[in-house]
Structure formats: C-alpha cells, structure tokens
N, CA, C, O and the ligand as a Tripos MOL2 file, in Angstrom:
@<TRIPOS>MOLECULE
protein
  209   207    53     0     0
PROTEIN
NO_CHARGES

@<TRIPOS>ATOM
      1 N         -18.5270    7.4290  -30.1340 N.3       1 MET1
      2 CA        -17.6000    7.0240  -29.0740 C.3       1 MET1
      3 C         -18.0470    7.6010  -27.7380 C.2       1 MET1
      4 O         -18.4230    8.7700  -27.6530 O.2       1 MET1
      5 N         -18.0040    6.7920  -26.7130 N.am      2 SER2
      6 CA        -18.5100    7.2040  -25.4060 C.3       2 SER2
      7 C         -17.4060    7.7780  -24.5340 C.2       2 SER2
      8 O         -16.2470    7.3700  -24.6100 O.2       2 SER2
      9 N         -17.7980    8.7320  -23.7060 N.am      3 GLN3
     10 CA        -16.8580    9.3060  -22.7350 C.3       3 GLN3
     11 C         -16.8070    8.4660  -21.4670 C.2       3 GLN3
     12 O         -15.9190    8.6350  -20.6300 O.2       3 GLN3
     13 N         -17.7490    7.5790  -21.3400 N.am      4 ASN4
     14 CA        -17.8640    6.8240  -20.0890 C.3       4 ASN4
     15 C         -17.2270    5.4480  -20.2070 C.2       4 ASN4
     16 O         -17.4430    4.7170  -21.1740 O.2       4 ASN4
     17 N         -16.4480    5.1260  -19.2100 N.am      5 ASN5
     18 CA        -15.8520    3.8030  -19.1380 C.3       5 ASN5
     19 C         -16.5790    2.9700  -18.1130 C.2       5 ASN5
     20 O         -16.9140    3.4480  -17.0290 O.2       5 ASN5
     21 N         -16.8190    1.7380  -18.4550 N.am      6 LEU6
     22 CA        -17.3810    0.8280  -17.4730 C.3       6 LEU6
     23 C         -16.2550    0.3760  -16.5510 C.2       6 LEU6
     24 O         -15.2250   -0.1300  -16.9970 O.2       6 LEU6
     25 N         -16.4800    0.5710  -15.2550 N.am      7 ILE7
     26 CA        -15.4450    0.1760  -14.2990 C.3       7 ILE7
     27 C         -16.0300   -0.7710  -13.2690 C.2       7 ILE7
     28 O         -17.2420   -0.8280  -13.0580 O.2       7 ILE7
     29 N         -15.1430   -1.5010  -12.6440 N.am      8 LYS8
     30 CA        -15.5550   -2.4720  -11.6310 C.3       8 LYS8
     31 C         -15.3530   -1.8810  -10.2540 C.2       8 LYS8
     32 O         -14.4010   -1.1410  -10.0080 O.2       8 LYS8
     33 N         -16.2710   -2.2230   -9.3580 N.am      9 LEU9
     34 CA        -16.1190   -1.8360   -7.9580 C.3       9 LEU9
     35 C         -15.9310   -3.0990   -7.1360 C.2       9 LEU9
     36 O         -16.8070   -3.9620   -7.0830 O.2       9 LEU9
     37 N         -14.7760   -3.1910   -6.4990 N.am     10 ALA10
     38 CA        -14.4480   -4.3790   -5.7210 C.3      10 ALA10
     39 C         -14.4920   -4.0580   -4.2380 C.2      10 ALA10
     40 O         -14.0790   -2.9820   -3.8040 O.2      10 ALA10
     41 N         -14.9980   -5.0080   -3.4710 N.am     11 CYS11
     42 CA        -15.0400   -4.8810   -2.0220 C.3      11 CYS11
     43 C         -13.6200   -4.7390   -1.4810 C.2      11 CYS11
     44 O         -12.7270   -5.4990   -1.8560 O.2      11 CYS11
     45 N         -13.4200   -3.7690   -0.6040 N.am     12 GLY12
     46 CA        -12.0970   -3.5500   -0.0330 C.3      12 GLY12
     47 C         -11.6770   -4.6360    0.9330 C.2      12 GLY12
     48 O         -10.4910   -4.7810    1.2310 O.2      12 GLY12
     49 N         -12.6370   -5.4000    1.4240 N.am     13 THR13
     50 CA        -12.3320   -6.4370    2.4040 C.3      13 THR13
     51 C         -12.0470   -7.7850    1.7450 C.2      13 THR13
     52 O         -11.0140   -8.4020    2.0100 O.2      13 THR13
     53 N         -12.9520   -8.2370    0.8970 N.am     14 CYS14
     54 CA        -12.7940   -9.5720    0.3070 C.3      14 CYS14
     55 C         -12.3120   -9.5040   -1.1440 C.2      14 CYS14
     56 O         -12.0150  -10.5320   -1.7520 O.2      14 CYS14
     57 N         -12.2380   -8.2960   -1.6900 N.am     15 LYS15
     58 CA        -11.7030   -8.0610   -3.0410 C.3      15 LYS15
     59 C         -12.5880   -8.5970   -4.1570 C.2      15 LYS15
     60 O         -12.1890   -8.6020   -5.3220 O.2      15 LYS15
     61 N         -13.7720   -9.0410   -3.8100 N.am     16 ARG16
     62 CA        -14.6630   -9.5410   -4.8550 C.3      16 ARG16
     63 C         -15.3150   -8.3640   -5.5760 C.2      16 ARG16
     64 O         -15.5920   -7.3240   -4.9780 O.2      16 ARG16
     65 N         -15.5480   -8.5480   -6.8430 N.am     17 ILE17
     66 CA        -16.1890   -7.5000   -7.6280 C.3      17 ILE17
     67 C         -17.6940   -7.6580   -7.5390 C.2      17 ILE17
     68 O         -18.2540   -8.6650   -7.9720 O.2      17 ILE17
     69 N         -18.3300   -6.6640   -6.9790 N.am     18 ASN18
     70 CA        -19.7640   -6.7450   -6.7150 C.3      18 ASN18
     71 C         -20.5920   -5.7960   -7.5680 C.2      18 ASN18
     72 O         -21.7840   -6.0180   -7.7780 O.2      18 ASN18
     73 N         -19.9640   -4.7510   -8.0510 N.am     19 TYR19
     74 CA        -20.7340   -3.7460   -8.7780 C.3      19 TYR19
     75 C         -19.9770   -3.2690  -10.0020 C.2      19 TYR19
     76 O         -18.7490   -3.2970  -10.0770 O.2      19 TYR19
     77 N         -20.7730   -2.8360  -10.9420 N.am     20 TYR20
     78 CA        -20.2000   -2.1600  -12.1050 C.3      20 TYR20
     79 C         -20.7940   -0.7650  -12.1760 C.2      20 TYR20
     80 O         -21.9680   -0.5650  -11.8650 O.2      20 TYR20
     81 N         -20.0070    0.1700  -12.5730 N.am     21 THR21
     82 CA        -20.5070    1.5210  -12.7060 C.3      21 THR21
     83 C         -19.7990    2.1940  -13.8640 C.2      21 THR21
     84 O         -18.8510    1.6560  -14.4360 O.2      21 THR21
     85 N         -20.2640    3.3480  -14.1880 N.am     22 ARG22
     86 CA        -19.6280    4.1070  -15.2580 C.3      22 ARG22
     87 C         -18.9480    5.3440  -14.6800 C.2      22 ARG22
     88 O         -19.4430    5.9760  -13.7470 O.2      22 ARG22
     89 N         -17.8370    5.6540  -15.2450 N.am     23 LYS23
     90 CA        -17.0750    6.8030  -14.7830 C.3      23 LYS23
     91 C         -16.8820    7.7570  -15.9480 C.2      23 LYS23
     92 O         -16.4630    7.3790  -17.0420 O.2      23 LYS23
     93 N         -17.2010    8.9850  -15.6700 N.am     24 ASN24
     94 CA        -16.9460   10.0110  -16.6710 C.3      24 ASN24
     95 C         -15.4960   10.4610  -16.5400 C.2      24 ASN24
     96 O         -15.1040   11.0440  -15.5290 O.2      24 ASN24
     97 N         -14.7290   10.1930  -17.5450 N.am     25 ARG25
     98 CA        -13.2920   10.4650  -17.4530 C.3      25 ARG25
     99 C         -12.9830   11.9460  -17.3050 C.2      25 ARG25
    100 O         -11.9710   12.3140  -16.7090 O.2      25 ARG25
    101 N         -13.8320   12.7810  -17.8320 N.am     26 LYS26
    102 CA        -13.5700   14.2110  -17.7280 C.3      26 LYS26
    103 C         -13.8020   14.7230  -16.3090 C.2      26 LYS26
    104 O         -13.0850   15.5950  -15.8190 O.2      26 LYS26
    105 N         -14.8140   14.1620  -15.6680 N.am     27 ARG27
    106 CA        -15.1940   14.6820  -14.3530 C.3      27 ARG27
    107 C         -14.4630   14.0000  -13.2060 C.2      27 ARG27
    108 O         -14.0460   14.6500  -12.2470 O.2      27 ARG27
    109 N         -14.3120   12.6800  -13.3150 N.am     28 VAL28
    110 CA        -13.7730   11.9260  -12.1770 C.3      28 VAL28
    111 C         -12.3170   11.5760  -12.4390 C.2      28 VAL28
    112 O         -11.9980   10.8010  -13.3410 O.2      28 VAL28
    113 N         -11.4520   12.1580  -11.6390 N.am     29 GLU29
    114 CA        -10.0370   11.8660  -11.8140 C.3      29 GLU29
    115 C          -9.5080   10.9860  -10.7050 C.2      29 GLU29
    116 O          -8.6150   10.1650  -10.9150 O.2      29 GLU29
    117 N         -10.0700   11.1670   -9.5190 N.am     30 ARG30
    118 CA         -9.5940   10.3270   -8.4270 C.3      30 ARG30
    119 C         -10.3380    8.9980   -8.4500 C.2      30 ARG30
    120 O         -11.3330    8.8240   -9.1530 O.2      30 ARG30
    121 N          -9.8180    8.0700   -7.6570 N.am     31 LYS31
    122 CA        -10.4270    6.7480   -7.5920 C.3      31 LYS31
    123 C         -11.7590    6.8130   -6.8690 C.2      31 LYS31
    124 O         -11.9470    7.5550   -5.9040 O.2      31 LYS31
    125 N         -12.6570    6.0180   -7.3700 N.am     32 ILE32
    126 CA        -13.9780    5.9750   -6.7650 C.3      32 ILE32
    127 C         -13.9470    5.0840   -5.5260 C.2      32 ILE32
    128 O         -13.3610    4.0010   -5.5260 O.2      32 ILE32
    129 N         -14.5930    5.5730   -4.4770 N.am     33 GLU33
    130 CA        -14.7550    4.7640   -3.2710 C.3      33 GLU33
    131 C         -16.1800    4.9340   -2.7830 C.2      33 GLU33
    132 O         -16.6140    6.0470   -2.4860 O.2      33 GLU33
    133 N         -16.9010    3.8390   -2.6990 N.am     34 LEU34
    134 CA        -18.2910    3.8970   -2.2880 C.3      34 LEU34
    135 C         -18.5630    2.8580   -1.2200 C.2      34 LEU34
    136 O         -18.0590    1.7360   -1.2740 O.2      34 LEU34
    137 N         -19.3740    3.2560   -0.2420 N.am     35 LYS35
    138 CA        -19.8220    2.2700    0.7420 C.3      35 LYS35
    139 C         -21.0360    1.5560    0.1850 C.2      35 LYS35
    140 O         -22.0710    2.1650   -0.0880 O.2      35 LYS35
    141 N         -20.8870    0.2560    0.0220 N.am     36 LYS36
    142 CA        -21.9720   -0.5390   -0.5480 C.3      36 LYS36
    143 C         -22.0660   -1.8690    0.1760 C.2      36 LYS36
    144 O         -21.1430   -2.3210    0.8540 O.2      36 LYS36
    145 N         -23.2260   -2.4650   -0.0040 N.am     37 LEU37
    146 CA        -23.4480   -3.7550    0.6300 C.3      37 LEU37
    147 C         -22.6730   -4.8480   -0.0990 C.2      37 LEU37
    148 O         -22.7630   -4.9790   -1.3200 O.2      37 LEU37
    149 N         -21.9150   -5.6270    0.6610 N.am     38 CYS38
    150 CA        -21.2310   -6.7840    0.1070 C.3      38 CYS38
    151 C         -21.9140   -8.0390    0.6260 C.2      38 CYS38
    152 O         -21.9710   -8.2740    1.8330 O.2      38 CYS38
    153 N         -22.4230   -8.8280   -0.2830 N.am     39 LYS39
    154 CA        -23.1440  -10.0310    0.1570 C.3      39 LYS39
    155 C         -22.1900  -11.0800    0.7260 C.2      39 LYS39
    156 O         -22.5930  -11.9430    1.5060 O.2      39 LYS39
    157 N         -20.9310  -10.9940    0.3310 N.am     40 TRP40
    158 CA        -19.9330  -11.9530    0.8200 C.3      40 TRP40
    159 C         -19.4980  -11.6080    2.2340 C.2      40 TRP40
    160 O         -19.2360  -12.5020    3.0380 O.2      40 TRP40
    161 N         -19.4180  -10.3310    2.5400 N.am     41 CYS41
    162 CA        -18.9970   -9.8910    3.8750 C.3      41 CYS41
    163 C         -20.1910   -9.6740    4.7960 C.2      41 CYS41
    164 O         -20.0140   -9.3990    5.9830 O.2      41 CYS41
    165 N         -21.3880   -9.7940    4.2690 N.am     42 SER42
    166 CA        -22.6040   -9.6080    5.0580 C.3      42 SER42
    167 C         -22.6580   -8.2420    5.7150 C.2      42 SER42
    168 O         -22.9930   -8.1310    6.8940 O.2      42 SER42
    169 N         -22.3370   -7.2230    4.9800 N.am     43 GLY43
    170 CA        -22.4030   -5.8920    5.5460 C.3      43 GLY43
    171 C         -21.9280   -4.8580    4.5530 C.2      43 GLY43
    172 O         -21.5790   -5.1680    3.4140 O.2      43 GLY43
    173 N         -21.9240   -3.6250    5.0110 N.am     44 ARG44
    174 CA        -21.4960   -2.5420    4.1410 C.3      44 ARG44
    175 C         -19.9970   -2.3610    4.2560 C.2      44 ARG44
    176 O         -19.4530   -2.2400    5.3530 O.2      44 ARG44
    177 N         -19.3490   -2.3460    3.1270 N.am     45 THR45
    178 CA        -17.9060   -2.1570    3.0970 C.3      45 THR45
    179 C         -17.5740   -1.0970    2.0560 C.2      45 THR45
    180 O         -18.4130   -0.7220    1.2370 O.2      45 THR45
    181 N         -16.3620   -0.6330    2.1050 N.am     46 VAL46
    182 CA        -15.9080    0.3210    1.0920 C.3      46 VAL46
    183 C         -15.5630   -0.4390   -0.1780 C.2      46 VAL46
    184 O         -14.7720   -1.3820   -0.1630 O.2      46 VAL46
    185 N         -16.1640   -0.0170   -1.2620 N.am     47 HIS47
    186 CA        -15.8730   -0.6150   -2.5580 C.3      47 HIS47
    187 C         -15.0290    0.3520   -3.3690 C.2      47 HIS47
    188 O         -15.3380    1.5400   -3.4660 O.2      47 HIS47
    189 N         -13.9840   -0.1630   -3.9360 N.am     48 LYS48
    190 CA        -13.0550    0.6770   -4.6820 C.3      48 LYS48
    191 C         -12.9570    0.2480   -6.1280 C.2      48 LYS48
    192 O         -13.2010   -0.9020   -6.4940 O.2      48 LYS48
    193 N         -12.6000    1.2020   -6.9070 N.am     49 GLU49
    194 CA        -12.3760    0.9230   -8.3220 C.3      49 GLU49
    195 C         -11.2820   -0.1370   -8.4790 C.2      49 GLU49
    196 O         -10.2020   -0.0340   -7.8960 O.2      49 GLU49
    197 N         -11.5930   -1.1490   -9.2770 N.am     50 ALA50
    198 CA        -10.6400   -2.2540   -9.4490 C.3      50 ALA50
    199 C          -9.9780   -2.1740  -10.8060 C.2      50 ALA50
    200 O         -10.5810   -1.7490  -11.7910 O.2      50 ALA50
    201 N          -8.7370   -2.5870  -10.8370 N.am     51 LYS51
    202 CA         -8.0220   -2.7100  -12.1150 C.3      51 LYS51
    203 C          -8.4940   -3.9710  -12.8190 C.2      51 LYS51
    204 O          -9.0380   -4.8810  -12.1950 O.2      51 LYS51
    205 N          -8.2820   -4.0100  -14.1060 N.am     52 LYS52
    206 CA         -8.7250   -5.1520  -14.8990 C.3      52 LYS52
    207 C          -8.0390   -6.4440  -14.4630 C.2      52 LYS52
    208 O          -8.3010   -7.5040  -15.0310 O.2      52 LYS52
    209 ZN        -16.6980   -8.2180    0.6770 Zn       53 ZN53
@<TRIPOS>BOND
     1     1     2 1
     2     2     3 1
     3     3     4 2
     4     3     5 am
     5     5     6 1
     6     6     7 1
     7     7     8 2
     8     7     9 am
     9     9    10 1
    10    10    11 1
    11    11    12 2
    12    11    13 am
    13    13    14 1
    14    14    15 1
    15    15    16 2
    16    15    17 am
    17    17    18 1
    18    18    19 1
    19    19    20 2
    20    19    21 am
    21    21    22 1
    22    22    23 1
    23    23    24 2
    24    23    25 am
    25    25    26 1
    26    26    27 1
    27    27    28 2
    28    27    29 am
    29    29    30 1
    30    30    31 1
    31    31    32 2
    32    31    33 am
    33    33    34 1
    34    34    35 1
    35    35    36 2
    36    35    37 am
    37    37    38 1
    38    38    39 1
    39    39    40 2
    40    39    41 am
    41    41    42 1
    42    42    43 1
    43    43    44 2
    44    43    45 am
    45    45    46 1
    46    46    47 1
    47    47    48 2
    48    47    49 am
    49    49    50 1
    50    50    51 1
    51    51    52 2
    52    51    53 am
    53    53    54 1
    54    54    55 1
    55    55    56 2
    56    55    57 am
    57    57    58 1
    58    58    59 1
    59    59    60 2
    60    59    61 am
    61    61    62 1
    62    62    63 1
    63    63    64 2
    64    63    65 am
    65    65    66 1
    66    66    67 1
    67    67    68 2
    68    67    69 am
    69    69    70 1
    70    70    71 1
    71    71    72 2
    72    71    73 am
    73    73    74 1
    74    74    75 1
    75    75    76 2
    76    75    77 am
    77    77    78 1
    78    78    79 1
    79    79    80 2
    80    79    81 am
    81    81    82 1
    82    82    83 1
    83    83    84 2
    84    83    85 am
    85    85    86 1
    86    86    87 1
    87    87    88 2
    88    87    89 am
    89    89    90 1
    90    90    91 1
    91    91    92 2
    92    91    93 am
    93    93    94 1
    94    94    95 1
    95    95    96 2
    96    95    97 am
    97    97    98 1
    98    98    99 1
    99    99   100 2
   100    99   101 am
   101   101   102 1
   102   102   103 1
   103   103   104 2
   104   103   105 am
   105   105   106 1
   106   106   107 1
   107   107   108 2
   108   107   109 am
   109   109   110 1
   110   110   111 1
   111   111   112 2
   112   111   113 am
   113   113   114 1
   114   114   115 1
   115   115   116 2
   116   115   117 am
   117   117   118 1
   118   118   119 1
   119   119   120 2
   120   119   121 am
   121   121   122 1
   122   122   123 1
   123   123   124 2
   124   123   125 am
   125   125   126 1
   126   126   127 1
   127   127   128 2
   128   127   129 am
   129   129   130 1
   130   130   131 1
   131   131   132 2
   132   131   133 am
   133   133   134 1
   134   134   135 1
   135   135   136 2
   136   135   137 am
   137   137   138 1
   138   138   139 1
   139   139   140 2
   140   139   141 am
   141   141   142 1
   142   142   143 1
   143   143   144 2
   144   143   145 am
   145   145   146 1
   146   146   147 1
   147   147   148 2
   148   147   149 am
   149   149   150 1
   150   150   151 1
   151   151   152 2
   152   151   153 am
   153   153   154 1
   154   154   155 1
   155   155   156 2
   156   155   157 am
   157   157   158 1
   158   158   159 1
   159   159   160 2
   160   159   161 am
   161   161   162 1
   162   162   163 1
   163   163   164 2
   164   163   165 am
   165   165   166 1
   166   166   167 1
   167   167   168 2
   168   167   169 am
   169   169   170 1
   170   170   171 1
   171   171   172 2
   172   171   173 am
   173   173   174 1
   174   174   175 1
   175   175   176 2
   176   175   177 am
   177   177   178 1
   178   178   179 1
   179   179   180 2
   180   179   181 am
   181   181   182 1
   182   182   183 1
   183   183   184 2
   184   183   185 am
   185   185   186 1
   186   186   187 1
   187   187   188 2
   188   187   189 am
   189   189   190 1
   190   190   191 1
   191   191   192 2
   192   191   193 am
   193   193   194 1
   194   194   195 1
   195   195   196 2
   196   195   197 am
   197   197   198 1
   198   198   199 1
   199   199   200 2
   200   199   201 am
   201   201   202 1
   202   202   203 1
   203   203   204 2
   204   203   205 am
   205   205   206 1
   206   206   207 1
   207   207   208 2
@<TRIPOS>SUBSTRUCTURE
     1 MET1         2 RESIDUE 1 A MET
     2 SER2         6 RESIDUE 1 A SER
     3 GLN3        10 RESIDUE 1 A GLN
     4 ASN4        14 RESIDUE 1 A ASN
     5 ASN5        18 RESIDUE 1 A ASN
     6 LEU6        22 RESIDUE 1 A LEU
     7 ILE7        26 RESIDUE 1 A ILE
     8 LYS8        30 RESIDUE 1 A LYS
     9 LEU9        34 RESIDUE 1 A LEU
    10 ALA10       38 RESIDUE 1 A ALA
    11 CYS11       42 RESIDUE 1 A CYS
    12 GLY12       46 RESIDUE 1 A GLY
    13 THR13       50 RESIDUE 1 A THR
    14 CYS14       54 RESIDUE 1 A CYS
    15 LYS15       58 RESIDUE 1 A LYS
    16 ARG16       62 RESIDUE 1 A ARG
    17 ILE17       66 RESIDUE 1 A ILE
    18 ASN18       70 RESIDUE 1 A ASN
    19 TYR19       74 RESIDUE 1 A TYR
    20 TYR20       78 RESIDUE 1 A TYR
    21 THR21       82 RESIDUE 1 A THR
    22 ARG22       86 RESIDUE 1 A ARG
    23 LYS23       90 RESIDUE 1 A LYS
    24 ASN24       94 RESIDUE 1 A ASN
    25 ARG25       98 RESIDUE 1 A ARG
    26 LYS26      102 RESIDUE 1 A LYS
    27 ARG27      106 RESIDUE 1 A ARG
    28 VAL28      110 RESIDUE 1 A VAL
    29 GLU29      114 RESIDUE 1 A GLU
    30 ARG30      118 RESIDUE 1 A ARG
    31 LYS31      122 RESIDUE 1 A LYS
    32 ILE32      126 RESIDUE 1 A ILE
    33 GLU33      130 RESIDUE 1 A GLU
    34 LEU34      134 RESIDUE 1 A LEU
    35 LYS35      138 RESIDUE 1 A LYS
    36 LYS36      142 RESIDUE 1 A LYS
    37 LEU37      146 RESIDUE 1 A LEU
    38 CYS38      150 RESIDUE 1 A CYS
    39 LYS39      154 RESIDUE 1 A LYS
    40 TRP40      158 RESIDUE 1 A TRP
    41 CYS41      162 RESIDUE 1 A CYS
    42 SER42      166 RESIDUE 1 A SER
    43 GLY43      170 RESIDUE 1 A GLY
    44 ARG44      174 RESIDUE 1 A ARG
    45 THR45      178 RESIDUE 1 A THR
    46 VAL46      182 RESIDUE 1 A VAL
    47 HIS47      186 RESIDUE 1 A HIS
    48 LYS48      190 RESIDUE 1 A LYS
    49 GLU49      194 RESIDUE 1 A GLU
    50 ALA50      198 RESIDUE 1 A ALA
    51 LYS51      202 RESIDUE 1 A LYS
    52 LYS52      206 RESIDUE 1 A LYS
    53 ZN53       209 GROUP 0 **** ****
C-alpha cells in the first residue's frame, strides 16, 4: 500500500486540470499551490490541488 496519493493540479484561473502530482500524506497537510505554465491561459498561473 502506498503512502502517496495521486492528486490533480488545476489552474486557478481557468480551473482546467493541467498536472498530476503525488502528495505524501504524512508530510503535506496544507493544500498544494504551485506556479506552473497553463497552456490555456498562455502563461504562468497558480495551480491548486483540485477535488475529485
Ligand atoms: Zn489556466
């Protein structure tokens, strides 16, 4: 059994899911927020952990 959950990262602007990442449940308790390139917004936006 894995400790890591696959989570989705959605663009904060257009809400599209652009990335998948793994989160270690023991280490990461707060929501993930990463600045990443969104091809839909044509620029770098904040990507946040998305609910299913
Ligand atoms: Zn976007």
